[in-house]
C-alpha positions as CSV (number, residue, x, y, z in Angstrom):
1,M,1.2,112.5,74.2
2,N,1.9,108.9,75.2
3,T,1.6,108.9,79.0
4,G,1.8,105.2,79.6
5,K,3.9,102.0,77.9
6,Y,3.9,101.4,74.6
7,I,2.2,98.5,73.2
8,F,5.0,96.1,72.2
9,A,6.8,97.0,75.9
10,Q,3.3,95.5,77.4
11,L,3.7,92.3,75.1
12,I,7.0,92.1,76.2
13,E,6.1,92.0,80.1
14,F,4.0,88.6,79.3
15,L,7.2,86.8,78.3
16,P,9.2,85.0,80.7
17,Q,12.4,86.0,80.1
18,R,14.2,84.0,82.9
19,I,12.7,80.8,81.4
20,F,14.0,81.7,77.9
21,D,17.4,82.3,79.2
22,R,17.3,79.0,81.0
23,I,16.7,77.2,77.1
24,V,19.3,79.5,76.0
25,M,21.7,78.4,78.4
26,K,21.0,74.6,78.1
27,Y,21.3,75.0,74.3
28,E,24.5,77.5,74.1
29,G,22.6,79.8,72.3
30,N,24.7,82.8,73.2
31,K,27.9,80.4,73.4
32,Y,29.9,82.9,70.6
33,V,27.8,85.9,70.6
34,K,29.2,89.3,71.4
35,H,26.3,91.7,70.9
36,F,23.3,90.7,69.5
37,T,21.9,87.7,71.6
38,C,19.1,85.1,71.4
39,W,16.8,87.7,73.9
40,N,17.4,90.2,71.4
41,Q,16.9,88.5,68.1
42,L,13.2,87.4,69.4
43,L,12.6,90.7,70.1
44,V,13.5,92.2,66.8
45,M,11.7,89.4,64.7
46,M,8.6,90.0,67.1
47,F,8.5,93.7,66.2
48,G,8.9,92.8,62.4
49,Q,6.0,90.4,62.4
50,L,3.8,92.7,64.9
51,S,4.9,95.7,62.0
52,N,4.2,93.8,59.2
53,R,7.4,94.3,57.7
54,D,8.2,92.8,54.4
55,S,11.7,91.7,54.4
56,L,14.6,91.5,56.7
57,R,16.3,94.3,54.7
58,D,13.0,96.3,55.3
59,L,13.3,95.5,59.5
60,T,17.3,96.4,59.7
61,S,16.5,99.5,57.8
62,I,13.4,100.5,60.4
63,I,15.7,99.3,63.8
64,S,19.1,101.2,62.2
65,A,16.5,104.2,62.2
66,H,15.2,103.7,65.6
67,S,18.9,103.5,67.2
68,N,20.4,106.6,65.6
């Protein structure tokens, strides 16, 4: 049984979210966004790369399975 943090959570700790948010604000990346922010997109794309997903459809099926 896992008692610590998952590897993905440990990798996210190294990302400077404040700097990322500042860049998103500068270029208005979340201007018309309601739910799926730039930060969420970055995390999903990182998860897809690290889990070696073949396509976006494969990635969305895995993400929707985890959210339910």
